[in-house]
N, CA, C and O atoms as a printed pandas DataFrame, in Angstrom:
     atom_number atom_name residue_name chain_id  residue_number  x_coord  y_coord  z_coord
0              1         N          MET        A               1   14.459   14.910    3.630
1              2        CA          MET        A               1   12.963   15.421    3.268
2              3         C          MET        A               1   12.201   15.797    4.427
3              4         O          MET        A               1   12.418   15.173    5.465
4              5         N          THR        A               2   11.382   16.676    4.422
5              6        CA          THR        A               2   10.546   17.002    5.611
6              7         C          THR        A               2    9.305   15.943    5.538
7              8         O          THR        A               2    8.971   15.289    4.550
8              9         N          TYR        A               3    8.786   15.941    6.658
9             10        CA          TYR        A               3    7.405   15.139    6.738
10            11         C          TYR        A               3    6.420   15.380    5.678
11            12         O          TYR        A               3    5.950   14.479    4.983
12            13         N          ILE        A               4    6.103   16.707    5.569
13            14        CA          ILE        A               4    5.253   17.117    4.505
14            15         C          ILE        A               4    5.544   16.680    3.140
15            16         O          ILE        A               4    4.661   16.256    2.394
16            17         N          GLN        A               5    6.905   16.791    2.772
17            18        CA          GLN        A               5    7.389   16.417    1.426
18            19         C          GLN        A               5    7.224   14.922    1.257
19            20         O          GLN        A               5    6.845   14.402    0.208
20            21         N          LEU        A               6    7.547   14.243    2.404
21            22        CA          LEU        A               6    7.339   12.759    2.291
22            23         C          LEU        A               6    5.699   12.431    2.154
23            24         O          LEU        A               6    5.311   11.485    1.469
24            25         N          ALA        A               7    4.975   13.125    2.726
25            26        CA          ALA        A               7    3.414   12.992    2.679
26            27         C          ALA        A               7    3.116   13.170    1.205
27            28         O          ALA        A               7    2.542   12.296    0.555
28            29         N          TYR        A               8    3.488   14.230    0.733
29            30        CA          TYR        A               8    3.112   14.361   -0.797
30            31         C          TYR        A               8    3.638   13.398   -1.692
31            32         O          TYR        A               8    3.014   13.086   -2.705
32            33         N          LEU        A               9    4.866   12.841   -1.369
33            34        CA          LEU        A               9    5.546   11.793   -2.257
34            35         C          LEU        A               9    4.687   10.409   -2.123
35            36         O          LEU        A               9    4.433    9.648   -3.057
36            37         N          HIS        A              10    4.312   10.255   -0.821
37            38        CA          HIS        A              10    3.492    9.162   -0.531
38            39         C          HIS        A              10    2.190    9.075   -1.229
39            40         O          HIS        A              10    1.827    8.026   -1.761
40            41         N          LEU        A              11    1.442   10.217   -1.239
41            42        CA          LEU        A              11    0.208   10.362   -1.843
42            43         C          LEU        A              11    0.344   10.333   -3.375
43            44         O          LEU        A              11   -0.566    9.953   -4.113
44            45         N          ALA        A              12    1.450   10.728   -3.767
45            46        CA          ALA        A              12    1.762   10.669   -5.243
46            47         C          ALA        A              12    1.874    9.087   -5.774
47            48         O          ALA        A              12    1.662    8.768   -6.945
48            49         N          THR        A              13    2.205    8.242   -4.818
49            50        CA          THR        A              13    2.261    6.771   -5.207
50            51         C          THR        A              13    1.017    5.972   -4.798
51            52         O          THR        A              13    0.622    5.045   -5.505
52            53         N          VAL        A              14    0.353    6.347   -3.581
53            54        CA          VAL        A              14   -0.638    5.699   -2.847
54            55         C          VAL        A              14   -1.790    5.957   -3.727
55            56         O          VAL        A              14   -2.474    4.967   -3.989
56            57         N          VAL        A              15   -2.129    7.039   -4.217
57            58        CA          VAL        A              15   -3.387    7.251   -4.953
58            59         C          VAL        A              15   -3.430    6.636   -6.289
59            60         O          VAL        A              15   -4.519    6.170   -6.624
60            61         N          PRO        A              16   -2.521    6.554   -7.053
61            62        CA          PRO        A              16   -2.533    5.859   -8.332
62            63         C          PRO        A              16   -2.718    4.344   -7.977
63            64         O          PRO        A              16   -3.483    3.637   -8.633
64            65         N          ALA        A              17   -1.949    3.843   -6.855
65            66        CA          ALA        A              17   -2.020    2.501   -6.542
66            67         C          ALA        A              17   -3.421    2.206   -6.172
67            68         O          ALA        A              17   -3.863    1.161   -6.649
68            69         N          PHE        A              18   -4.162    2.853   -5.476
69            70        CA          PHE        A              18   -5.551    2.674   -5.031
70            71         C          PHE        A              18   -6.367    2.488   -6.231
71            72         O          PHE        A              18   -7.061    1.476   -6.331
72            73         N          PHE        A              19   -6.340    3.544   -7.325
73            74        CA          PHE        A              19   -7.084    3.482   -8.434
74            75         C          PHE        A              19   -6.840    2.270   -9.302
75            76         O          PHE        A              19   -7.776    1.626   -9.776
76            77         N          LEU        A              20   -5.547    1.961   -9.507
77            78        CA          LEU        A              20   -5.126    0.870  -10.381
78            79         C          LEU        A              20   -5.541   -0.403   -9.645
79            80         O          LEU        A              20   -6.106   -1.260  -10.325
80            81         N          GLY        A              21   -5.352   -0.626   -8.437
81            82        CA          GLY        A              21   -5.647   -1.832   -7.659
82            83         C          GLY        A              21   -7.154   -1.979   -7.875
83            84         O          GLY        A              21   -7.577   -3.087   -8.206
84            85         N          THR        A              22   -8.082   -0.858   -7.700
85            86        CA          THR        A              22   -9.299   -1.027   -7.727
86            87         C          THR        A              22   -9.769   -1.416   -9.079
87            88         O          THR        A              22  -10.672   -2.250   -9.150
88            89         N          TYR        A              23   -9.271   -0.919  -10.140
89            90        CA          TYR        A              23   -9.490   -1.300  -11.528
90            91         C          TYR        A              23   -9.170   -2.751  -11.755
91            92         O          TYR        A              23   -9.950   -3.516  -12.322
92            93         N          ILE        A              24   -8.037   -3.086  -11.309
93            94        CA          ILE        A              24   -7.442   -4.513  -11.591
94            95         C          ILE        A              24   -8.497   -5.546  -11.005
95            96         O          ILE        A              24   -8.715   -6.613  -11.579
96            97         N          LEU        A              25   -9.171   -5.156   -9.779
97            98        CA          LEU        A              25  -10.034   -6.216   -9.274
98            99         C          LEU        A              25  -11.257   -6.344  -10.314
99           100         O          LEU        A              25  -11.916   -7.378  -10.210
100          101         N          PHE        A              26  -11.599   -5.520  -11.196
101          102        CA          PHE        A              26  -12.593   -5.650  -11.982
102          103         C          PHE        A              26  -12.354   -6.033  -13.391
103          104         O          PHE        A              26  -13.343   -6.246  -14.093
104          105         N          ILE        A              27  -11.273   -6.137  -13.849
105          106        CA          ILE        A              27  -10.881   -6.500  -15.187
106          107         C          ILE        A              27  -10.558   -8.002  -15.322
107          108         O          ILE        A              27  -10.218   -8.694  -14.362
108          109         N          GLN        A              28  -10.687   -8.449  -16.563
109          110        CA          GLN        A              28  -10.321   -9.909  -16.693
110          111         C          GLN        A              28   -8.811  -10.204  -16.329
111          112         O          GLN        A              28   -7.871   -9.498  -16.695
112          113         N          LYS        A              29   -8.719  -11.234  -15.633
113          114        CA          LYS        A              29   -7.317  -11.671  -15.057
114          115         C          LYS        A              29   -6.619  -12.498  -16.176
115          116         O          LYS        A              29   -7.218  -13.138  -17.041
116          117         N          GLY        A              30   -5.299  -12.398  -16.042
117          118        CA          GLY        A              30   -4.421  -13.202  -16.885
118          119         C          GLY        A              30   -4.142  -12.540  -18.244
119          120         O          GLY        A              30   -3.248  -12.962  -18.977
120          121         N          THR        A              31   -4.813  -11.639  -18.523
121          122        CA          THR        A              31   -4.483  -10.893  -19.919
122          123         C          THR        A              31   -3.161  -10.041  -19.850
123          124         O          THR        A              31   -2.636   -9.717  -18.785
124          125         N          PRO        A              32   -2.673   -9.709  -21.111
125          126        CA          PRO        A              32   -1.457   -8.885  -21.018
126          127         C          PRO        A              32   -1.684   -7.427  -20.275
127          128         O          PRO        A              32   -0.781   -6.800  -19.721
128          129         N          LYS        A              33   -3.057   -7.010  -20.368
129          130        CA          LYS        A              33   -3.348   -5.739  -19.809
130          131         C          LYS        A              33   -3.278   -5.857  -18.289
131          132         O          LYS        A              33   -2.751   -4.990  -17.592
132          133         N          HIS        A              34   -3.860   -7.020  -17.788
133          134        CA          HIS        A              34   -3.704   -7.224  -16.317
134          135         C          HIS        A              34   -2.284   -7.460  -15.830
135          136         O          HIS        A              34   -1.880   -6.953  -14.784
136          137         N          LYS        A              35   -1.568   -8.199  -16.564
137          138        CA          LYS        A              35   -0.139   -8.275  -16.216
138          139         C          LYS        A              35    0.690   -7.014  -16.125
139          140         O          LYS        A              35    1.557   -6.817  -15.274
140          141         N          MET        A              36    0.292   -6.079  -17.205
141          142        CA          MET        A              36    1.105   -4.839  -17.241
142          143         C          MET        A              36    0.810   -3.875  -16.054
143          144         O          MET        A              36    1.628   -3.291  -15.344
144          145         N          LEU        A              37   -0.749   -3.838  -15.995
145          146        CA          LEU        A              37   -1.160   -2.984  -14.945
146          147         C          LEU        A              37   -0.890   -3.485  -13.553
147          148         O          LEU        A              37   -0.860   -2.703  -12.603
148          149         N          GLY        A              38   -0.677   -4.869  -13.411
149          150        CA          GLY        A              38   -0.367   -5.409  -12.192
150          151         C          GLY        A              38    1.114   -5.082  -11.706
151          152         O          GLY        A              38    1.413   -4.901  -10.525
152          153         N          LYS        A              39    2.057   -5.028  -12.848
153          154        CA          LYS        A              39    3.501   -4.773  -12.465
154          155         C          LYS        A              39    3.531   -3.223  -12.052
155          156         O          LYS        A              39    4.365   -2.768  -11.270
156          157         N          LEU        A              40    2.626   -2.540  -12.606
157          158        CA          LEU        A              40    2.699   -0.953  -12.398
158          159         C          LEU        A              40    2.044   -0.830  -10.913
159          160         O          LEU        A              40    2.550   -0.058  -10.099
160          161         N          TYR        A              41    1.004   -1.545  -10.616
161          162        CA          TYR        A              41    0.448   -1.389   -9.434
162          163         C          TYR        A              41    1.458   -1.948   -8.249
163          164         O          TYR        A              41    1.621   -1.275   -7.231
164          165         N          VAL        A              42    2.021   -3.015   -8.407
165          166        CA          VAL        A              42    3.047   -3.470   -7.388
166          167         C          VAL        A              42    4.118   -2.523   -7.158
167          168         O          VAL        A              42    4.545   -2.288   -6.028
168          169         N          SER        A              43    4.592   -1.935   -8.290
169          170        CA          SER        A              43    5.531   -0.800   -8.127
170          171         C          SER        A              43    5.262    0.394   -7.621
171          172         O          SER        A              43    6.141    1.031   -7.042
172          173         N          PHE        A              44    4.036    0.852   -7.767
173          174        CA          PHE        A              44    3.492    2.006   -6.705
174          175         C          PHE        A              44    3.361    1.366   -5.372
175          176         O          PHE        A              44    3.678    2.040   -4.393
176          177         N          MET        A              45    2.970    0.252   -5.221
177          178        CA          MET        A              45    2.806   -0.218   -3.763
178          179         C          MET        A              45    3.959   -0.376   -3.031
179          180         O          MET        A              45    3.953   -0.044   -1.846
180          181         N          LEU        A              46    5.215   -0.953   -3.683
181          182        CA          LEU        A              46    6.454   -1.005   -3.147
182          183         C          LEU        A              46    7.037    0.316   -2.769
183          184         O          LEU        A              46    7.581    0.498   -1.680
184          185         N          ALA        A              47    6.895    1.382   -3.835
185          186        CA          ALA        A              47    7.292    2.712   -3.615
186          187         C          ALA        A              47    6.674    3.388   -2.411
187          188         O          ALA        A              47    7.300    4.082   -1.609
188          189         N          THR        A              48    5.478    3.134   -2.369
189          190        CA          THR        A              48    4.749    3.837   -1.299
190          191         C          THR        A              48    5.068    3.156    0.076
191          192         O          THR        A              48    5.183    3.818    1.107
192          193         N          ALA        A              49    5.187    1.952    0.035
193          194        CA          ALA        A              49    5.649    1.333    1.429
194          195         C          ALA        A              49    7.169    1.696    1.880
195          196         O          ALA        A              49    7.485    1.747    3.068
196          197         N          PHE        A              50    8.016    1.928    0.890
197          198        CA          PHE        A              50    9.253    2.423    1.125
198          199         C          PHE        A              50    9.294    3.777    1.591
199          200         O          PHE        A              50   10.021    4.035    2.551
200          201         N          ILE        A              51    8.623    4.667    1.052
201          202        CA          ILE        A              51    8.405    6.024    1.513
202          203         C          ILE        A              51    7.932    5.944    2.992
203          204         O          ILE        A              51    8.548    6.588    3.841
204          205         N          THR        A              52    6.952    5.243    3.305
205          206        CA          THR        A              52    6.298    5.352    4.575
206          207         C          THR        A              52    7.457    5.027    5.776
207          208         O          THR        A              52    7.376    5.505    6.908
208          209         N          LEU        A              53    8.361    4.284    5.402
209          210        CA          LEU        A              53    9.350    3.921    6.301
210          211         C          LEU        A              53   10.170    5.116    6.767
211          212         O          LEU        A              53   10.847    5.026    7.791
212          213         N          PHE        A              54   10.132    6.195    6.068
213          214        CA          PHE        A              54   10.945    7.350    6.424
214          215         C          PHE        A              54   10.014    8.334    7.214
215          216         O          PHE        A              54   10.481    9.314    7.794
216          217         N          MET        A              55    8.671    8.030    7.212
217          218        CA          MET        A              55    7.667    8.957    7.928
218          219         C          MET        A              55    7.502    8.413    9.344
219          220         O          MET        A              55    7.042    7.286    9.527
220          221         N          PRO        A              56    7.902    9.265   10.416
221          222        CA          PRO        A              56    7.702    8.854   11.758
222          223         C          PRO        A              56    6.261    8.801   11.960
223          224         O          PRO        A              56    5.435    9.459   11.328
224          225         N          ALA        A              57    5.989    7.829   13.042
225          226        CA          ALA        A              57    4.568    7.660   13.449
226          227         C          ALA        A              57    4.281    8.975   14.416
227          228         O          ALA        A              57    5.099    9.402   15.231
228          229         N          VAL        A              58    3.223    9.429   14.221
229          230        CA          VAL        A              58    2.935   10.741   15.060
230          231         C          VAL        A              58    1.557   10.440   15.903
231          232         O          VAL        A              58    1.110   11.339   16.615
232          233         N          VAL        A              59    0.950    9.300   15.831
233          234        CA          VAL        A              59   -0.041    8.825   16.669
234          235         C          VAL        A              59    0.109    7.533   17.249
235          236         O          VAL        A              59    0.280    6.558   16.517
236          237         N          GLY        A              60    0.064    7.426   18.494
237          238        CA          GLY        A              60    0.095    6.166   19.151
238          239         C          GLY        A              60    1.529    5.877   19.586
239          240         O          GLY        A              60    2.440    6.701   19.511
240          241         N          PRO        A              61    1.650    4.601   20.058
241          242        CA          PRO        A              61    2.950    4.261   20.540
242          243         C          PRO        A              61    3.909    4.047   19.421
243          244         O          PRO        A              61    3.510    3.710   18.306
244          245         N          THR        A              62    5.207    4.241   19.707
245          246        CA          THR        A              62    6.278    4.074   18.671
246          247         C          THR        A              62    7.457    3.033   19.143
247          248         O          THR        A              62    7.725    2.824   20.326
248          249         N          ILE        A              63    8.056    2.472   18.136
249          250        CA          ILE        A              63    9.281    1.439   18.466
250          251         C          ILE        A              63   10.415    2.337   17.806
251          252         O          ILE        A              63   10.333    2.847   16.689
252          253         N          LEU        A              64   11.452    2.442   18.653
253          254        CA          LEU        A              64   12.643    3.097   18.159
254          255         C          LEU        A              64   12.333    4.674   17.957
255          256         O          LEU        A              64   13.004    5.344   17.173
256          257         N          ASN        A              65   11.387    5.164   18.634
257          258        CA          ASN        A              65   10.801    6.572   18.525
258          259         C          ASN        A              65   10.478    6.986   17.215
259          260         O          ASN        A              65   10.494    8.177   16.902
260          261         N          HIS        A              66   10.151    5.977   16.341
261          262        CA          HIS        A              66   10.005    6.225   14.801
262          263         C          HIS        A              66    8.748    5.496   14.286
263          264         O          HIS        A              66    7.814    6.092   13.749
264          265         N          PHE        A              67    8.792    4.100   14.499
265          266        CA          PHE        A              67    7.798    3.251   13.864
266          267         C          PHE        A              67    6.668    3.118   14.688
267          268         O          PHE        A              67    6.794    3.002   15.907
268          269         N          GLY        A              68    5.457    3.125   14.069
269          270        CA          GLY        A              68    4.156    2.857   14.740
270          271         C          GLY        A              68    3.481    1.653   14.191
271          272         O          GLY        A              68    4.019    0.978   13.313
272          273         N          PHE        A              69    2.288    1.361   14.697
273          274        CA          PHE        A              69    1.511    0.057   14.231
274          275         C          PHE        A              69    1.271    0.307   12.803
275          276         O          PHE        A              69    1.226   -0.709   12.110
276          277         N          ILE        A              70    1.105    1.454   12.197
277          278        CA          ILE        A              70    0.623    1.567   10.762
278          279         C          ILE        A              70    1.818    1.088    9.970
279          280         O          ILE        A              70    1.560    0.583    8.877
280          281         N          HIS        A              71    3.246    1.174   10.390
281          282        CA          HIS        A              71    4.300    0.698    9.648
282          283         C          HIS        A              71    4.212   -0.850    9.233
283          284         O          HIS        A              71    4.810   -1.329    8.269
284          285         N          LEU        A              72    3.413   -1.528   10.068
285          286        CA          LEU        A              72    3.316   -3.020    9.828
286          287         C          LEU        A              72    2.638   -3.221    8.627
287          288         O          LEU        A              72    2.818   -4.272    8.012
288          289         N          LEU        A              73    1.794   -2.260    8.156
289          290        CA          LEU        A              73    1.127   -2.497    6.847
290          291         C          LEU        A              73    2.308   -2.198    5.696
291          292         O          LEU        A              73    2.148   -2.692    4.580
292          293         N          SER        A              74    3.212   -1.578    5.907
293          294        CA          SER        A              74    4.277   -1.426    4.995
294          295         C          SER        A              74    5.086   -2.760    4.821
295          296         O          SER        A              74    5.537   -3.191    3.760
296          297         N          VAL        A              75    5.182   -3.318    6.036
297          298        CA          VAL        A              75    5.936   -4.629    5.988
298          299         C          VAL        A              75    4.945   -5.730    5.282
299          300         O          VAL        A              75    5.454   -6.607    4.584
300          301         N          LEU        A              76    3.749   -5.685    5.439
301          302        CA          LEU        A              76    2.788   -6.408    4.637
302          303         C          LEU        A              76    2.882   -6.301    3.307
303          304         O          LEU        A              76    2.580   -7.289    2.637
304          305         N          VAL        A              77    3.287   -5.172    2.698
305          306        CA          VAL        A              77    3.446   -5.014    1.275
306          307         C          VAL        A              77    4.880   -5.601    0.968
307          308         O          VAL        A              77    4.992   -6.227   -0.086
308          309         N          PHE        A              78    5.906   -5.474    1.720
309          310        CA          PHE        A              78    7.109   -5.996    1.395
310          311         C          PHE        A              78    7.139   -7.560    1.435
311          312         O          PHE        A              78    7.974   -8.193    0.789
312          313         N          VAL        A              79    6.334   -8.068    2.105
313          314        CA          VAL        A              79    6.165   -9.667    2.252
314          315         C          VAL        A              79    5.256  -10.158    1.138
315          316         O          VAL        A              79    5.553  -11.135    0.450
316          317         N          THR        A              80    4.078   -9.416    0.971
317          318        CA          THR        A              80    3.049   -9.855    0.135
318          319         C          THR        A              80    3.347   -9.784   -1.393
319          320         O          THR        A              80    2.761  -10.559   -2.149
320          321         N          VAL        A              81    4.134   -8.985   -1.809
321          322        CA          VAL        A              81    4.507   -8.688   -3.295
322          323         C          VAL        A              81    5.274   -9.985   -3.659
323          324         O          VAL        A              81    4.878  -10.721   -4.563
324          325         N          PRO        A              82    6.339  -10.232   -2.957
325          326        CA          PRO        A              82    7.103  -11.412   -3.526
326          327         C          PRO        A              82    6.376  -12.738   -3.392
327          328         O          PRO        A              82    6.509  -13.611   -4.250
328          329         N          LEU        A              83    5.626  -12.890   -2.346
329          330        CA          LEU        A              83    4.799  -14.187   -2.180
330          331         C          LEU        A              83    3.632  -14.213   -3.305
331          332         O          LEU        A              83    3.252  -15.311   -3.710
332          333         N          ALA        A              84    3.082  -13.076   -3.793
333          334        CA          ALA        A              84    2.246  -13.050   -4.849
334          335         C          ALA        A              84    2.795  -13.386   -6.261
335          336         O          ALA        A              84    2.197  -14.026   -7.126
336          337         N          ILE        A              85    3.994  -12.864   -6.341
337          338        CA          ILE        A              85    4.708  -13.121   -7.580
338          339         C          ILE        A              85    5.161  -14.552   -7.776
339          340         O          ILE        A              85    5.037  -15.166   -8.836
340          341         N          LEU        A              86    5.736  -15.069   -6.579
341          342        CA          LEU        A              86    6.196  -16.370   -6.600
342          343         C          LEU        A              86    4.856  -17.399   -6.777
343          344         O          LEU        A              86    4.917  -18.469   -7.382
344          345         N          ALA        A              87    3.796  -16.933   -6.215
345          346        CA          ALA        A              87    2.656  -17.878   -6.418
346          347         C          ALA        A              87    2.189  -17.988   -7.884
347          348         O          ALA        A              87    1.978  -19.074   -8.424
348          349         N          ILE        A              88    2.045  -16.827   -8.479
349          350        CA          ILE        A              88    1.722  -16.839   -9.872
350          351         C          ILE        A              88    2.697  -17.517  -10.800
351          352         O          ILE        A              88    2.254  -18.221  -11.707
352          353         N          ARG        A              89    3.986  -17.357  -10.638
353          354        CA          ARG        A              89    5.007  -17.961  -11.255
354          355         C          ARG        A              89    4.859  -19.521  -11.273
355          356         O          ARG        A              89    5.120  -20.221  -12.252
356          357         N          LYS        A              90    4.410  -19.968  -10.078
357          358        CA          LYS        A              90    4.308  -21.416   -9.728
358          359         C          LYS        A              90    2.823  -21.944  -10.424
359          360         O          LYS        A              90    2.475  -23.123  -10.479
360          361         N          GLY        A              91    2.142  -20.923  -10.874
361          362        CA          GLY        A              91    0.805  -21.314  -11.419
362          363         C          GLY        A              91   -0.364  -21.407  -10.234
363          364         O          GLY        A              91   -1.469  -21.893  -10.475
364          365         N          ASP        A              92   -0.045  -20.956   -9.106
365          366        CA          ASP        A              92   -1.020  -21.022   -8.054
366          367         C          ASP        A              92   -1.770  -19.834   -8.011
367          368         O          ASP        A              92   -1.490  -18.932   -7.222
368          369         N          VAL        A              93   -2.845  -19.763   -8.928
369          370        CA          VAL        A              93   -3.630  -18.538   -9.034
370          371         C          VAL        A              93   -4.446  -18.245   -7.674
371          372         O          VAL        A              93   -4.595  -17.081   -7.303
372          373         N          GLY        A              94   -4.871  -19.122   -7.080
373          374        CA          GLY        A              94   -5.509  -18.921   -5.747
374          375         C          GLY        A              94   -4.502  -18.197   -4.814
375          376         O          GLY        A              94   -4.863  -17.137   -4.304
376          377         N          ALA        A              95   -3.466  -18.610   -4.596
377          378        CA          ALA        A              95   -2.562  -18.103   -3.604
378          379         C          ALA        A              95   -2.287  -16.528   -4.093
379          380         O          ALA        A              95   -2.302  -15.567   -3.323
380          381         N          HIS        A              96   -2.052  -16.464   -5.424
381          382        CA          HIS        A              96   -1.846  -15.137   -5.884
382          383         C          HIS        A              96   -2.903  -14.092   -5.585
383          384         O          HIS        A              96   -2.719  -12.931   -5.220
384          385         N          LYS        A              97   -4.040  -14.720   -5.808
385          386        CA          LYS        A              97   -5.325  -13.791   -5.588
386          387         C          LYS        A              97   -5.560  -13.525   -4.167
387          388         O          LYS        A              97   -6.061  -12.466   -3.787
388          389         N          ARG        A              98   -5.197  -14.496   -3.352
389          390        CA          ARG        A              98   -5.375  -14.139   -1.806
390          391         C          ARG        A              98   -4.319  -13.126   -1.383
391          392         O          ARG        A              98   -4.680  -12.262   -0.585
392          393         N          HIS        A              99   -2.988  -13.122   -1.840
393          394        CA          HIS        A              99   -1.970  -12.227   -1.604
394          395         C          HIS        A              99   -2.391  -10.879   -1.982
395          396         O          HIS        A              99   -2.494   -9.950   -1.181
396          397         N          MET        A             100   -2.634  -10.809   -3.250
397          398        CA          MET        A             100   -3.000   -9.550   -3.810
398          399         C          MET        A             100   -4.279   -8.761   -3.111
399          400         O          MET        A             100   -4.256   -7.561   -2.836
400          401         N          LEU        A             101   -5.306   -9.573   -2.893
401          402        CA          LEU        A             101   -6.405   -8.917   -2.246
402          403         C          LEU        A             101   -6.132   -8.711   -0.816
403          404         O          LEU        A             101   -6.693   -7.786   -0.229
404          405         N          GLY        A             102   -5.314   -9.496   -0.205
405          406        CA          GLY        A             102   -4.954   -9.139    1.274
406          407         C          GLY        A             102   -4.111   -7.907    1.324
407          408         O          GLY        A             102   -4.223   -7.132    2.274
408          409         N          MET        A             103   -3.224   -7.676    0.293
409          410        CA          MET        A             103   -2.391   -6.442    0.234
410          411         C          MET        A             103   -3.374   -5.184   -0.125
411          412         O          MET        A             103   -3.145   -4.059    0.321
412          413         N          TYR        A             104   -4.369   -5.444   -0.880
413          414        CA          TYR        A             104   -5.084   -4.355   -1.193
414          415         C          TYR        A             104   -6.010   -3.904   -0.059
415          416         O          TYR        A             104   -6.163   -2.711    0.205
416          417         N          VAL        A             105   -6.615   -4.884    0.597
417          418        CA          VAL        A             105   -7.416   -4.571    1.771
418          419         C          VAL        A             105   -6.579   -4.056    2.927
419          420         O          VAL        A             105   -6.941   -3.060    3.553
420          421         N          GLY        A             106   -5.393   -4.756    3.241
421          422        CA          GLY        A             106   -4.605   -4.256    4.300
422          423         C          GLY        A             106   -3.901   -2.971    4.140
423          424         O          GLY        A             106   -3.912   -2.077    4.987
424          425         N          ALA        A             107   -3.307   -2.929    3.040
425          426        CA          ALA        A             107   -2.258   -1.768    2.896
426          427         C          ALA        A             107   -2.954   -0.576    2.118
427          428         O          ALA        A             107   -2.394    0.519    2.064
428          429         N          LEU        A             108   -4.058   -0.779    1.578
429          430        CA          LEU        A             108   -4.840    0.391    1.070
430          431         C          LEU        A             108   -6.011    0.834    1.818
431          432         O          LEU        A             108   -6.179    1.977    2.243
432          433         N          LEU        A             109   -6.922   -0.291    1.967
433          434        CA          LEU        A             109   -8.291    0.120    2.670
434          435         C          LEU        A             109   -8.003    0.254    4.156
435          436         O          LEU        A             109   -8.573    1.185    4.726
436          437         N          ILE        A             110   -7.259   -0.482    4.824
437          438        CA          ILE        A             110   -7.162   -0.397    6.151
438          439         C          ILE        A             110   -6.292    0.730    6.555
439          440         O          ILE        A             110   -6.700    1.589    7.337
440          441         N          ALA        A             111   -4.957    0.755    5.980
441          442        CA          ALA        A             111   -4.127    1.731    6.065
442          443         C          ALA        A             111   -4.768    3.154    5.789
443          444         O          ALA        A             111   -4.495    4.120    6.501
444          445         N          GLY        A             112   -5.599    3.222    4.759
445          446        CA          GLY        A             112   -6.206    4.568    4.332
446          447         C          GLY        A             112   -7.104    4.917    5.334
447          448         O          GLY        A             112   -7.161    6.095    5.685
448          449         N          SER        A             113   -7.954    3.909    5.950
449          450        CA          SER        A             113   -8.860    4.300    6.953
450          451         C          SER        A             113   -8.034    4.801    8.063
451          452         O          SER        A             113   -8.316    5.890    8.564
452          453         N          LEU        A             114   -7.180    4.208    8.432
453          454        CA          LEU        A             114   -6.335    4.650    9.579
454          455         C          LEU        A             114   -5.670    6.142    9.356
455          456         O          LEU        A             114   -5.429    6.910   10.287
456          457         N          ALA        A             115   -5.468    6.366    8.262
457          458        CA          ALA        A             115   -4.833    7.692    7.895
458          459         C          ALA        A             115   -5.831    8.881    7.970
459          460         O          ALA        A             115   -5.512   10.070    7.939
460          461         N          MET        A             116   -7.113    8.368    8.075
461          462        CA          MET        A             116   -8.147    9.371    8.082
462          463         C          MET        A             116   -8.592    9.739    9.583
463          464         O          MET        A             116   -9.414   10.612    9.858
464          465         N          MET        A             117   -7.902    8.914   10.524
465          466        CA          MET        A             117   -8.363    9.014   11.997
466          467         C          MET        A             117   -7.942   10.449   12.478
467          468         O          MET        A             117   -7.046   11.088   11.927
468          469         N          PRO        A             118   -8.634   10.877   13.504
469          470        CA          PRO        A             118   -8.320   12.148   14.082
470          471         C          PRO        A             118   -6.877   12.107   14.622
471          472         O          PRO        A             118   -6.373   11.134   15.183
472          473         N          GLY        A             119   -6.250   13.341   14.372
473          474        CA          GLY        A             119   -4.908   13.350   14.897
474          475         C          GLY        A             119   -3.921   13.293   13.818
475          476         O          GLY        A             119   -2.783   13.751   13.916
476          477         N          ARG        A             120   -4.500   12.594   12.574
477          478        CA          ARG        A             120   -3.496   12.323   11.683
478          479         C          ARG        A             120   -3.629   13.463   10.552
479          480         O          ARG        A             120   -4.635   14.158   10.417
480          481         N          MET        A             121   -2.533   13.549    9.804
481          482        CA          MET        A             121   -2.490   14.705    8.891
482          483         C          MET        A             121   -3.649   14.558    7.759
483          484         O          MET        A             121   -4.297   15.555    7.439
484          485         N          MET        A             122   -3.860   13.479    7.251
485          486        CA          MET        A             122   -4.929   13.359    6.257
486          487         C          MET        A             122   -6.290   13.876    6.849
487          488         O          MET        A             122   -7.066   14.619    6.248
488          489         N          HIS        A             123   -6.461   13.390    8.077
489          490        CA          HIS        A             123   -7.836   13.945    8.565
490          491         C          HIS        A             123   -7.917   15.559    8.836
491          492         O          HIS        A             123   -8.933   16.252    8.791
492          493         N          THR        A             124   -6.677   15.944    9.109
493          494        CA          THR        A             124   -6.716   17.565    9.225
494          495         C          THR        A             124   -6.881   18.115    7.746
495          496         O          THR        A             124   -7.697   19.001    7.492
496          497         N          TRP        A             125   -6.125   17.588    6.859
497          498        CA          TRP        A             125   -6.189   18.147    5.473
498          499         C          TRP        A             125   -7.722   18.010    4.986
499          500         O          TRP        A             125   -8.253   18.966    4.421
500          501         N          LEU        A             126   -8.333   16.966    5.183
501          502        CA          LEU        A             126   -9.631   16.703    4.522
502          503         C          LEU        A             126  -10.933   17.146    5.302
503          504         O          LEU        A             126  -12.018   17.364    4.762
504          505         N          PHE        A             127  -10.650   17.250    6.719
505          506        CA          PHE        A             127  -11.941   17.293    7.561
506          507         C          PHE        A             127  -11.903   18.756    8.398
507          508         O          PHE        A             127  -12.846   19.167    9.073
508          509         N          THR        A             128  -10.743   19.390    8.233
509          510        CA          THR        A             128  -10.841   20.758    9.193
510          511         C          THR        A             128  -10.589   21.958    8.247
511          512         O          THR        A             128  -10.603   23.107    8.690
């Protein structure tokens, strides 16, 4: 796939993840609705993190001529989702909440903000 195709695929997963994640922050927790939407949310997050691994960094230093600092946020998703699931299965609601909130802030808010920086494709699409 080309970078543009990957970017569209990434947007197709990250945009719904953002809106779902934001909605989940405000609904009652522990309900069947919360659990169902949470599963959908982490599915979108895992998909978007996986897609980003195929998108080479175009701004800043790279590792292996491909991965940049922003790829660390994909790793955050791959680590945080299993930790959050294990926490809630053990009944540790506090740890689950911290993991999910950390993933939302790190992988959506921070990564989204970085994607809007000058030199990045989203900045070009939205601001030029």
